[in-house]
MDTraj code that builds the backbone (N, CA, C; nanometers):
import mdtraj as md
import numpy as np

residues = "MET ALA ALA PRO LEU VAL ALA VAL TYR ASN GLY PRO ASN LEU ASN LEU LEU GLY THR ARG GLN PRO GLU LEU TYR GLY ARG THR THR LEU ALA GLU VAL GLU ALA LEU CYS ARG ALA ARG ALA ALA LEU HIS GLY LEU GLU VAL GLU PHE ARG GLN SER ASN HIS GLU GLY ALA LEU ILE ASP TRP VAL GLN SER CYS ARG ALA ARG ALA ALA GLY ILE VAL ILE ASN PRO GLY GLY LEU SER HIS THR SER VAL ALA LEU LEU ASP ALA LEU LEU ALA THR ASP LEU PRO VAL ILE GLU VAL HIS VAL THR ASN ILE HIS ARG ARG GLU PRO PHE ARG GLN ALA SER VAL THR GLY LYS ALA ALA THR GLY ILE ILE ALA GLY LEU GLY PRO THR GLY TYR ALA LEU ALA ILE GLU ALA MET ALA GLY LEU LEU GLY LEU ILE GLY THR ALA GLN PRO ALA PRO ARG ARG ARG GLY GLU GLY GLY ASP ALA".split()
xyz = np.array([
    [-5.7584, 8.0688, -10.3815],
    [-5.7267, 7.9575, -10.4694],
    [-5.6787, 8.0135, -10.6036],
    [-5.5710, 7.9601, -10.6534],
    [-5.5134, 8.0057, -10.7809],
    [-5.6002, 7.9587, -10.8979],
    [-5.6034, 8.0390, -11.0011],
    [-5.6769, 8.0032, -11.1221],
    [-5.6077, 7.8858, -11.1902],
    [-5.6833, 7.7920, -11.2459],
    [-5.6217, 7.6818, -11.3207],
    [-5.5399, 7.7362, -11.4380],
    [-5.4239, 7.6776, -11.4578],
    [-5.3324, 7.7203, -11.5637],
    [-5.3536, 7.6371, -11.6894],
    [-5.3699, 7.7053, -11.8010],
    [-5.3723, 7.6403, -11.9316],
    [-5.2486, 7.6879, -12.0077],
    [-5.1647, 7.5933, -12.0450],
    [-5.0458, 7.6236, -12.1250],
    [-5.0865, 7.6293, -12.2707],
    [-5.0523, 7.7381, -12.3381],
    [-5.0790, 7.7525, -12.4815],
    [-4.9436, 7.7633, -12.5496],
    [-4.9046, 7.6567, -12.6182],
    [-4.7719, 7.6485, -12.6788],
    [-4.7819, 7.6465, -12.8306],
    [-4.6868, 7.7129, -12.8923],
    [-4.6824, 7.7272, -13.0375],
    [-4.5466, 7.6855, -13.0898],
    [-4.5475, 7.6086, -13.1961],
    [-4.4252, 7.5549, -13.2518],
    [-4.3615, 7.6421, -13.3592],
    [-4.2736, 7.5798, -13.4366],
    [-4.1921, 7.6506, -13.5350],
    [-4.2727, 7.7352, -13.6326],
    [-4.2199, 7.8525, -13.6586],
    [-4.2694, 7.9484, -13.7573],
    [-4.3974, 8.0211, -13.7175],
    [-4.4571, 7.9855, -13.6060],
    [-4.5792, 8.0550, -13.5661],
    [-4.5501, 8.1971, -13.5183],
    [-4.4246, 8.2261, -13.4885],
    [-4.3858, 8.3641, -13.4588],
    [-4.4029, 8.4542, -13.5810],
    [-4.4181, 8.3942, -13.6987],
    [-4.4338, 8.4702, -13.8229],
    [-4.5800, 8.4906, -13.8627],
    [-4.6729, 8.4478, -13.7763],
    [-4.8148, 8.4694, -13.8087],
    [-4.8387, 8.6169, -13.8385],
    [-4.9198, 8.6411, -13.9381],
    [-4.9503, 8.7777, -13.9788],
    [-4.8645, 8.8265, -14.0939],
    [-4.7462, 8.7652, -14.1096],
    [-4.6568, 8.8065, -14.2184],
    [-4.6199, 8.6910, -14.3107],
    [-4.6179, 8.5691, -14.2622],
    [-4.5838, 8.4522, -14.3441],
    [-4.7086, 8.4039, -14.4171],
    [-4.7027, 8.4052, -14.5482],
    [-4.8122, 8.3572, -14.6317],
    [-4.9489, 8.4012, -14.5793],
    [-4.9721, 8.5317, -14.5716],
    [-5.0995, 8.5789, -14.5151],
    [-5.2220, 8.5305, -14.5920],
    [-5.2058, 8.4973, -14.7191],
    [-5.3188, 8.4442, -14.7954],
    [-5.3617, 8.3068, -14.7435],
    [-5.2726, 8.2392, -14.6732],
    [-5.2997, 8.1072, -14.6181],
    [-5.3278, 8.1140, -14.4678],
    [-5.2423, 8.1864, -14.3949],
    [-5.2493, 8.1895, -14.2486],
    [-5.3186, 8.3134, -14.1932],
    [-5.3496, 8.4106, -14.2777],
    [-5.4168, 8.5310, -14.2330],
    [-5.3192, 8.6386, -14.1878],
    [-5.3735, 8.7497, -14.1436],
    [-5.2934, 8.8652, -14.1039],
    [-5.2870, 8.8846, -13.9527],
    [-5.3527, 8.7985, -13.8776],
    [-5.3489, 8.8080, -13.7318],
    [-5.2116, 8.7653, -13.6822],
    [-5.1520, 8.8466, -13.5961],
    [-5.0191, 8.8161, -13.5421],
    [-5.0301, 8.7226, -13.4218],
    [-4.9176, 8.6651, -13.3841],
    [-4.9155, 8.5781, -13.2668],
    [-4.9478, 8.6576, -13.1407],
    [-4.9045, 8.7834, -13.1334],
    [-4.9386, 8.8680, -13.0184],
    [-5.0898, 8.8871, -13.0093],
    [-5.1555, 8.9012, -13.1224],
    [-5.3017, 8.9140, -13.1229],
    [-5.3691, 8.7828, -13.0823],
    [-5.3118, 8.6701, -13.1230],
    [-5.3642, 8.5399, -13.0805],
    [-5.3498, 8.5270, -12.9291],
    [-5.2364, 8.5695, -12.8763],
    [-5.2163, 8.5642, -12.7307],
    [-5.3226, 8.6466, -12.6587],
    [-5.3480, 8.7679, -12.7049],
    [-5.4496, 8.8531, -12.6425],
    [-5.5869, 8.7863, -12.6483],
    [-5.6177, 8.7231, -12.7609],
    [-5.7437, 8.6510, -12.7771],
    [-5.7553, 8.5383, -12.6746],
    [-5.6479, 8.4618, -12.6590],
    [-5.6477, 8.3505, -12.5624],
    [-5.6651, 8.4007, -12.4196],
    [-5.5931, 8.5058, -12.3849],
    [-5.6021, 8.5601, -12.2486],
    [-5.7424, 8.6132, -12.2192],
    [-5.8019, 8.6810, -12.3171],
    [-5.9368, 8.7343, -12.2968],
    [-6.0380, 8.6214, -12.2789],
    [-6.0295, 8.5179, -12.3619],
    [-6.1240, 8.4062, -12.3508],
    [-6.1014, 8.3305, -12.2206],
    [-5.9777, 8.3111, -12.1813],
    [-5.9482, 8.2409, -12.0564],
    [-6.0017, 8.3175, -11.9355],
    [-5.9891, 8.4481, -11.9378],
    [-6.0361, 8.5308, -11.8261],
    [-6.1864, 8.5138, -11.8045],
    [-6.2606, 8.4908, -11.9119],
    [-6.4050, 8.4700, -11.8997],
    [-6.4385, 8.3475, -11.8158],
    [-6.3445, 8.2535, -11.8077],
    [-6.3683, 8.1274, -11.7375],
    [-6.2795, 8.1104, -11.6153],
    [-6.2131, 8.2169, -11.5740],
    [-6.1284, 8.2092, -11.4555],
    [-6.0028, 8.1273, -11.4755],
    [-5.9545, 8.1215, -11.5989],
    [-5.8326, 8.0464, -11.6301],
    [-5.7137, 8.1408, -11.6447],
    [-5.5982, 8.0942, -11.6064],
    [-5.4720, 8.1642, -11.6296],
    [-5.4086, 8.1019, -11.7535],
    [-5.3384, 8.1825, -11.8324],
    [-5.2739, 8.1333, -11.9544],
    [-5.1240, 8.1572, -11.9476],
    [-5.0489, 8.0532, -11.9834],
    [-4.9055, 8.0678, -12.0106],
    [-4.8927, 8.0518, -12.1616],
    [-4.8492, 8.1560, -12.2293],
    [-4.8451, 8.1569, -12.3756],
    [-4.6996, 8.1636, -12.4195],
    [-4.6566, 8.0655, -12.4990],
    [-4.5172, 8.0599, -12.5451],
    [-4.5089, 8.0120, -12.6893],
    [-4.3973, 8.0465, -12.7524],
    [-4.3667, 7.9998, -12.8877],
    [-4.2196, 7.9686, -12.8947],
    [-4.1853, 7.8602, -12.9652],
    [-4.0456, 7.8284, -12.9909],
    [-4.0315, 7.7631, -13.1273],
    [-3.9189, 7.7894, -13.1895],
    [-3.8834, 7.7225, -13.3142],
    [-3.8022, 7.5962, -13.2873],
    [-3.7884, 7.5578, -13.1608],
    [-3.7032, 7.4458, -13.1217],
    [-3.7844, 7.3350, -13.0550],
    [-3.7782, 7.2178, -13.1118],
    [-3.8538, 7.1032, -13.0627],
    [-3.8233, 7.0740, -12.9158],
    [-3.6966, 7.0783, -12.8780],
    [-3.6582, 7.0476, -12.7399],
    [-3.7193, 7.1437, -12.6391],
    [-3.7289, 7.2711, -12.6748],
    [-3.7911, 7.3692, -12.5844],
    [-3.9379, 7.3345, -12.5625],
    [-4.0082, 7.3008, -12.6708],
    [-4.1496, 7.2627, -12.6577],
    [-4.1644, 7.1396, -12.5685],
    [-4.0782, 7.0426, -12.5861],
    [-4.0836, 6.9205, -12.5046],
    [-4.0582, 6.9543, -12.3581],
    [-3.9586, 7.0376, -12.3304],
    [-3.9310, 7.0785, -12.1914],
    [-4.0518, 7.1471, -12.1304],
    [-4.1143, 7.2385, -12.2061],
    [-4.2312, 7.3097, -12.1538],
    [-4.3456, 7.2132, -12.1266],
    [-4.3716, 7.1217, -12.2202],
    [-4.4796, 7.0246, -12.2029],
    [-4.4534, 6.9388, -12.0795],
    [-4.3326, 6.8909, -12.0646],
    [-4.3006, 6.8089, -11.9474],
    [-4.3211, 6.8857, -11.8171],
    [-4.2923, 7.0143, -11.8177],
    [-4.3075, 7.0947, -11.6961],
    [-4.4544, 7.1126, -11.6576],
    [-4.5447, 7.0882, -11.7494],
    [-4.6877, 7.1034, -11.7218],
    [-4.7411, 6.9968, -11.6270],
    [-4.6739, 6.8859, -11.6191],
    [-4.7247, 6.7743, -11.5384],
    [-4.7591, 6.8165, -11.3965],
    [-4.6779, 6.9010, -11.3382],
    [-4.6966, 6.9365, -11.1976],
    [-4.7665, 7.0701, -11.1765],
    [-4.7974, 7.1432, -11.2856],
    [-4.8475, 7.2788, -11.2608],
    [-4.9620, 7.3243, -11.3491],
    [-4.9946, 7.2513, -11.4534],
    [-5.0995, 7.2967, -11.5457],
    [-5.2222, 7.2073, -11.5369],
    [-5.3358, 7.2647, -11.5736],
    [-5.4602, 7.1887, -11.5783],
    [-5.4847, 7.1304, -11.7169],
    [-5.4222, 7.1908, -11.8200],
    [-5.4399, 7.1440, -11.9560],
    [-5.3462, 7.2155, -12.0510],
    [-5.3374, 7.1631, -12.1728],
    [-5.2470, 7.2169, -12.2745],
    [-5.3235, 7.2401, -12.4032],
    [-5.3057, 7.3588, -12.4589],
    [-5.3497, 7.3896, -12.5951],
    [-5.2205, 7.4044, -12.6748],
    [-5.2089, 7.3322, -12.7843],
    [-5.0828, 7.3352, -12.8591],
    [-5.1076, 7.3423, -13.0088],
    [-5.0308, 7.4297, -13.0724],
    [-5.0206, 7.4311, -13.2176],
    [-4.8752, 7.3949, -13.2469],
    [-4.8488, 7.2679, -13.2734],
    [-4.7104, 7.2255, -13.2939],
    [-4.6506, 7.2702, -13.4271],
    [-4.7307, 7.3348, -13.5122],
    [-4.6807, 7.3731, -13.6436],
    [-4.6366, 7.2485, -13.7187],
    [-4.5286, 7.2593, -13.7936],
    [-4.4779, 7.1478, -13.8723],
    [-4.4380, 7.0262, -13.7903],
    [-4.4123, 7.0446, -13.6608],
    [-4.3757, 6.9310, -13.5761],
    [-4.4920, 6.8339, -13.5575],
    [-4.6127, 6.8801, -13.5815],
    [-4.7275, 6.7908, -13.5650],
    [-4.7202, 6.6722, -13.6607],
    [-4.6524, 6.6895, -13.7715],
    [-4.6462, 6.5846, -13.8728],
    [-4.5292, 6.4886, -13.8543],
    [-4.4368, 6.5237, -13.7633],
    [-4.3127, 6.4465, -13.7560],
    [-4.2651, 6.4086, -13.6156],
    [-4.3100, 6.4760, -13.5119],
    [-4.2435, 6.4630, -13.3819],
    [-4.3046, 6.3581, -13.2895],
    [-4.2464, 6.2408, -13.2916],
    [-4.2842, 6.1358, -13.1971],
    [-4.2413, 6.1769, -13.0560],
    [-4.1303, 6.2478, -13.0449],
    [-4.0833, 6.2924, -12.9130],
    [-4.1836, 6.3884, -12.8486],
    [-4.2393, 6.4799, -12.9250],
    [-4.3406, 6.5713, -12.8713],
    [-4.4684, 6.4945, -12.8376],
    [-4.5058, 6.3990, -12.9201],
    [-4.6199, 6.3117, -12.8901],
    [-4.5991, 6.2441, -12.7552],
    [-4.4843, 6.1833, -12.7347],
    [-4.4553, 6.1130, -12.6094],
    [-4.4611, 6.2069, -12.4892],
    [-4.4106, 6.3284, -12.5051],
    [-4.4150, 6.4259, -12.3958],
    [-4.5596, 6.4624, -12.3623],
    [-4.6419, 6.4840, -12.4651],
    [-4.7824, 6.5164, -12.4419],
    [-4.8551, 6.4016, -12.3718],
    [-4.8306, 6.2795, -12.4167],
    [-4.8937, 6.1637, -12.3533],
    [-4.8523, 6.1491, -12.2077],
    [-4.7282, 6.1807, -12.1775],
    [-4.6752, 6.1643, -12.0414],
    [-4.7375, 6.2612, -11.9418],
    [-4.8001, 6.3673, -11.9894],
    [-4.8582, 6.4642, -11.8963],
    [-4.9857, 6.4138, -11.8306],
    [-5.0585, 6.3249, -11.8987],
    [-5.1904, 6.2802, -11.8522],
    [-5.2856, 6.3978, -11.8314],
    [-5.2686, 6.5036, -11.9109],
    [-5.3547, 6.6208, -11.9063],
    [-5.4416, 6.6262, -12.0308],
    [-5.5547, 6.6977, -12.0247],
    [-5.6281, 6.7207, -12.1487],
    [-5.5448, 6.8070, -12.2426],
    [-5.5429, 6.7694, -12.3691],
    [-5.4656, 6.8394, -12.4718],
    [-5.5577, 6.8712, -12.5882],
    [-5.5534, 6.9964, -12.6322],
    [-5.6265, 7.0352, -12.7518],
    [-5.5257, 7.0867, -12.8526],
    [-5.5229, 7.0231, -12.9691],
    [-5.4318, 7.0642, -13.0756],
    [-5.5059, 7.1604, -13.1680],
    [-5.4379, 7.2683, -13.2032],
    [-5.4960, 7.3718, -13.2879],
    [-5.4111, 7.3871, -13.4138],
    [-5.4787, 7.4021, -13.5269],
    [-5.4121, 7.4376, -13.6525],
    [-5.4895, 7.5525, -13.7159],
    [-5.4194, 7.6564, -13.7561],
    [-5.4829, 7.7723, -13.8167],
    [-5.5492, 7.7344, -13.9487],
    [-5.4833, 7.6506, -14.0260],
    [-5.5396, 7.6045, -14.1527],
    [-5.5996, 7.4646, -14.1345],
    [-5.6784, 7.4234, -14.2311],
    [-5.7346, 7.2890, -14.2295],
    [-5.6299, 7.1948, -14.2886],
    [-5.5614, 7.1224, -14.2009],
    [-5.4523, 7.0360, -14.2473],
    [-5.5018, 6.9273, -14.3424],
    [-5.6292, 6.8954, -14.3375],
    [-5.6845, 6.7907, -14.4234],
    [-5.7093, 6.8391, -14.5661],
    [-5.6968, 6.9693, -14.5869],
    [-5.7101, 7.0261, -14.7220],
    [-5.5752, 7.0712, -14.7757],
    [-5.4693, 7.0331, -14.7089],
    [-5.3350, 7.0763, -14.7466],
    [-5.2625, 6.9624, -14.8192],
    [-5.1327, 6.9803, -14.8382],
    [-5.0512, 6.8788, -14.9048],
    [-5.0591, 6.7475, -14.8263],
    [-5.0428, 6.6345, -14.8959],
    [-5.0559, 6.5046, -14.8286],
    [-4.9670, 6.4900, -14.7042],
    [-4.8448, 6.5426, -14.7076],
    [-4.7565, 6.5251, -14.5920],
    [-4.8042, 6.6046, -14.4707],
    [-4.8918, 6.7037, -14.4907],
    [-4.9450, 6.7833, -14.3787],
    [-5.0767, 6.7272, -14.3244],
    [-5.1316, 6.6269, -14.3886],
    [-5.2653, 6.5798, -14.3517],
    [-5.2672, 6.4868, -14.2320],
    [-5.1552, 6.4333, -14.1935],
    [-5.1488, 6.3457, -14.0765],
    [-5.0849, 6.4215, -13.9610],
    [-5.1416, 6.4049, -13.8417],
    [-5.0856, 6.4666, -13.7228],
    [-5.0394, 6.3590, -13.6262],
    [-4.9090, 6.3431, -13.6155],
    [-4.8517, 6.2489, -13.5189],
    [-4.8903, 6.2908, -13.3775],
    [-4.8741, 6.4188, -13.3462],
    [-4.9019, 6.4694, -13.2114],
    [-5.0513, 6.4657, -13.1797],
    [-5.1354, 6.4665, -13.2816],
    [-5.2790, 6.4612, -13.2596],
    [-5.3238, 6.3362, -13.1860],
    [-5.2432, 6.2325, -13.1872],
    [-5.2776, 6.1096, -13.1155],
    [-5.2811, 6.1321, -12.9643],
    [-5.2184, 6.2384, -12.9158],
    [-5.2216, 6.2711, -12.7729],
    [-5.3351, 6.3667, -12.7395],
    [-5.4044, 6.4166, -12.8408],
    [-5.5032, 6.5220, -12.8196],
    [-5.6387, 6.4667, -12.7784],
    [-5.7004, 6.5355, -12.6848],
    [-5.8382, 6.5086, -12.6489],
    [-5.9268, 6.5523, -12.7640],
    [-5.8868, 6.6629, -12.8303],
    [-5.9589, 6.7139, -12.9457],
    [-5.8671, 6.7953, -13.0339],
    [-5.9065, 6.8115, -13.1600],
    [-5.8276, 6.8872, -13.2577],
    [-5.9197, 6.9887, -13.3252],
    [-5.8719, 7.1124, -13.3342],
    [-5.9445, 7.2187, -13.4030],
    [-5.8565, 7.2648, -13.5177],
    [-5.9086, 7.2558, -13.6394],
    [-5.8286, 7.2914, -13.7566],
    [-5.9121, 7.3693, -13.8571],
    [-5.8475, 7.4688, -13.9187],
    [-5.9078, 7.5376, -14.0303],
    [-5.9925, 7.6586, -13.9965],
    [-5.9969, 7.6990, -13.8716],
    [-6.0806, 7.8119, -13.8314],
    [-6.0004, 7.9376, -13.8031],
    [-5.8745, 7.9378, -13.8458],
    [-5.7903, 8.0544, -13.8235],
    [-5.7656, 8.0774, -13.6760],
    [-5.7347, 8.1996, -13.6384],
    [-5.7071, 8.2312, -13.4973],
    [-5.8251, 8.2026, -13.4047],
    [-5.9470, 8.2031, -13.4588],
    [-6.0643, 8.1700, -13.3778],
    [-6.0514, 8.0314, -13.3165],
    [-5.9765, 7.9439, -13.3828],
    [-5.9551, 7.8098, -13.3298],
    [-5.8924, 7.8106, -13.1917],
    [-5.8061, 7.9075, -13.1655],
    [-5.7452, 7.9180, -13.0328],
    [-5.8504, 7.9526, -12.9276],
    [-5.9376, 8.0486, -12.9590],
    [-6.0437, 8.0860, -12.8653],
    [-6.1357, 7.9672, -12.8387],
    [-6.1666, 7.8924, -12.9436],
    [-6.2509, 7.7743, -12.9274],
    [-6.1803, 7.6678, -12.8442],
    [-6.0503, 7.6573, -12.8582],
    [-5.9737, 7.5612, -12.7785],
    [-5.9779, 7.5982, -12.6302],
    [-5.9661, 7.7258, -12.6005],
    [-5.9749, 7.7708, -12.4608],
    [-6.1144, 7.7410, -12.4063],
    [-6.2156, 7.7673, -12.4869],
    [-6.3541, 7.7392, -12.4481],
    [-6.3711, 7.5895, -12.4210],
    [-6.3209, 7.5079, -12.5111],
    [-6.3302, 7.3625, -12.4940],
    [-6.2542, 7.3168, -12.3704],
    [-6.1389, 7.3756, -12.3454],
    [-6.0614, 7.3382, -12.2265],
    [-6.1395, 7.3722, -12.1000],
    [-6.2050, 7.4882, -12.0985],
    [-6.2872, 7.5241, -11.9819],
    [-6.3949, 7.4178, -11.9594],
    [-6.4520, 7.3674, -12.0666],
    [-6.5503, 7.2600, -12.0551],
    [-6.4886, 7.1314, -12.0030],
    [-6.3739, 7.0951, -12.0555],
    [-6.3059, 6.9733, -12.0104],
    [-6.2687, 6.9805, -11.8633],
    [-6.2402, 7.1018, -11.8161],
    [-6.2024, 7.1204, -11.6760],
    [-6.3241, 7.1382, -11.5858],
    [-6.4444, 7.1300, -11.6439],
    [-6.5661, 7.1383, -11.5651],
    [-6.6049, 7.2791, -11.5258],
    [-6.5499, 7.3795, -11.5941],
    [-6.5806, 7.5182, -11.5608],
    [-6.7039, 7.5705, -11.6326],
    [-6.7440, 7.5028, -11.7415],
    [-6.8674, 7.5378, -11.8128],
    [-6.9328, 7.4095, -11.8600],
    [-7.0624, 7.4142, -11.8841],
    [-7.1332, 7.2992, -11.9387],
    [-7.1438, 7.1853, -11.8394],
    [-7.2150, 7.0825, -11.8795],
    [-7.2331, 6.9670, -11.7918],
    [-7.1808, 6.8384, -11.8528],
    [-7.1761, 6.8308, -11.9845],
    [-7.1307, 6.7085, -12.0498],
    [-6.9792, 6.7017, -12.0487],
    [-6.9276, 6.5905, -12.0072],
    [-6.7839, 6.5693, -12.0057],
    [-6.7502, 6.4490, -12.0927],
    [-6.6486, 6.4609, -12.1775],
    [-6.6091, 6.3445, -12.2576],
    [-6.5446, 6.2393, -12.1692],
    [-6.5433, 6.1177, -12.2206],
    [-6.4751, 6.0112, -12.1481],
    [-6.3289, 6.0475, -12.1327],
    [-6.2674, 6.0134, -12.0191],
    [-6.1257, 6.0468, -12.0014],
    [-6.0394, 5.9771, -12.1051],
    [-5.9342, 6.0462, -12.1455],
    [-5.8389, 5.9898, -12.2412],
    [-5.7519, 5.8887, -12.1680],
    [-5.7368, 5.7733, -12.2274],
    [-5.6474, 5.6729, -12.1708],
    [-5.5140, 5.6807, -12.2414],
    [-5.4085, 5.6533, -12.1686],
    [-5.2740, 5.6574, -12.2225],
    [-5.2650, 5.5714, -12.3483],
    [-5.2157, 5.6333, -12.4574],
    [-5.1955, 5.5609, -12.5814],
    [-5.3183, 5.5529, -12.6696],
    [-5.4326, 5.6041, -12.6197],
    [-5.5548, 5.5984, -12.6991],
    [-5.5476, 5.6991, -12.8124],
    [-5.5874, 5.6634, -12.9276],
    [-5.5824, 5.7571, -13.0393],
    [-5.6727, 5.7151, -13.1535],
    [-5.7863, 5.6548, -13.1203],
    [-5.8762, 5.6049, -13.2222],
    [-5.9417, 5.7132, -13.3050],
    [-5.9931, 5.6735, -13.4182],
    [-6.0623, 5.7662, -13.5066],
    [-6.2117, 5.7625, -13.4768],
    [-6.2754, 5.8743, -13.5023],
    [-6.4208, 5.8780, -13.4862],
    [-6.4827, 5.9407, -13.6083],
])
top = md.Topology()
chain = top.add_chain()
for i, resn in enumerate(residues, 1):
    res = top.add_residue(resn, chain, resSeq=i)
    for name in ("N", "CA", "C"):
        top.add_atom(name, md.element.get_by_symbol(name[0]), res)
traj = md.Trajectory(xyz[None], top)
């Protein structure tokens, strides 16, 4: 039996992790984040597809392709999280568990960064914990997929996006 696939997708400018504003985003590179995700996934028998694009359409194509082959999606949409209704719609169309990750705490940033359009498709959001947030997202996904723990959250219904 093949290991469940978790897609880990990264949006615009995340290829610059480690060098872009390190005082804000840290010095960990995207390659190091990928290694972190793969190591954490291996602990739970998960396979990881790790990608980054600066192009909204590429992210949407990848998300749509998950419908038939992935068990869940971990996504850091970068700046697209604040603006992309198209990416939101693609995430909702998958009917998969989605965990949105932000390296910084978007709620402590500029007002235009504090709202996440794409977060409305997320089962959960992890923000402000740096690269560790990715490892926690993989851990949470393993739980959502029933690979660890016993408590399962209520299933996400299409279009649901309430606050708690």
